[in-house]
FILUM-479925 format. One line per 4 residues: number of its first residue (from 0); their letters; for each residue x, y, z of C-alpha. Coordinates in steps of 0.001 Angstrom, whole numbers. Last residue first. Layout:
% FILUM-479925
NUM) A) X Y Z ~ ...
% end
This chain:
% FILUM-479925
91) QASA) -20003 8357 -51320 ~ -22999 8529 -48746 ~ -23405 4729 -48955 ~ -20136 4262 -47775
87) FKQK) -20548 6911 -44848 ~ -23709 4690 -43538 ~ -22024 1548 -43979 ~ -18894 2221 -42504
83) AQQI) -20937 3607 -39373 ~ -23293 604 -39120 ~ -20185 -1818 -39153 ~ -18810 265 -36122
79) KQQD) -21837 94 -34258 ~ -22115 -3653 -34986 ~ -18225 -3736 -33852 ~ -19048 -1985 -30259
75) APET) -15959 103 -29732 ~ -13532 -840 -27299 ~ -13817 1084 -24092 ~ -11458 3696 -23141
71) KYWG) -9549 4389 -19677 ~ -7469 7352 -19408 ~ -5577 7269 -15929 ~ -4736 3555 -16070
67) NSQL) -972 4192 -16064 ~ -560 3080 -19637 ~ -3487 5325 -20788 ~ -2321 8629 -19202
63) DSFI) 1627 8111 -20938 ~ -413 7238 -24156 ~ -2329 10327 -24288 ~ 903 12293 -23275
59) NAQI) 2533 10775 -26139 ~ -450 11046 -28833 ~ -797 14991 -27700 ~ 2985 15269 -28491
55) DHEE) 2818 13911 -31624 ~ -561 15933 -32686 ~ 1445 18790 -31849 ~ 4190 17933 -34019
51) NLIN) 2005 17324 -36860 ~ 328 20923 -36095 ~ 3737 22308 -36337 ~ 4306 21098 -39630
47) LFTS) 911 21949 -40992 ~ 1626 25468 -39605 ~ 4851 25612 -41741 ~ 3022 24405 -44781
43) RLQP) 466 27191 -44366 ~ 3241 29768 -43919 ~ 4996 28532 -47042 ~ 1566 28268 -48743
39) NTCE) 281 31911 -47667 ~ -3673 32427 -47362 ~ -3672 30488 -43953 ~ -7270 29826 -42861
35) GAFT) -6907 26156 -42712 ~ -3520 26451 -41544 ~ -4546 28745 -38738 ~ -7629 26861 -37622
31) NYSA) -5497 23319 -37412 ~ -3087 25577 -35306 ~ -5705 26437 -33208 ~ -7254 23066 -32813
27) SILK) -3942 21593 -31926 ~ -3040 24166 -29054 ~ -6388 23543 -27841 ~ -5994 19611 -27448
23) QSLL) -2583 20008 -26568 ~ -3677 22112 -23130 ~ -6152 19489 -22475 ~ -3543 16910 -22764
19) FDSL) -1036 18741 -20668 ~ -3720 19458 -17802 ~ -4577 15769 -17961 ~ -885 15086 -17541
15) IEKE) -518 17638 -14465 ~ -3353 16088 -12648 ~ -2183 12706 -13261 ~ 1268 13796 -11752
11) AMLQ) -445 15498 -8877 ~ -2574 12400 -8208 ~ 701 10003 -7825 ~ 2522 12690 -5732
7) ATQE) -370 12700 -3429 ~ -649 9089 -3297 ~ 2988 8682 -2786 ~ 2959 11199 -9
3) PNKM) 96 9452 1716 ~ 1927 6127 1615 ~ 1313 3649 -1004 ~ -64 19 -110
% end
């Protein structure tokens, strides 16, 4: 069993990583908007490169949270996946 100091340290780490993940989501959304609304091709390319880097950072943070059991996801229902595929395949 962990002592209170270890528990507090773990909580702080979880909260910090959760805050990082939220920040990365906001940063990525901003760079996505900047890239999409940029009229200069070179600047757009720069924004897209930065956006890709931000997505990599976000994925790493998400992976850290998930590997520690702090961000739990449930597997998708296979029937719902098939329904979504059929829906979007027929829309094309």
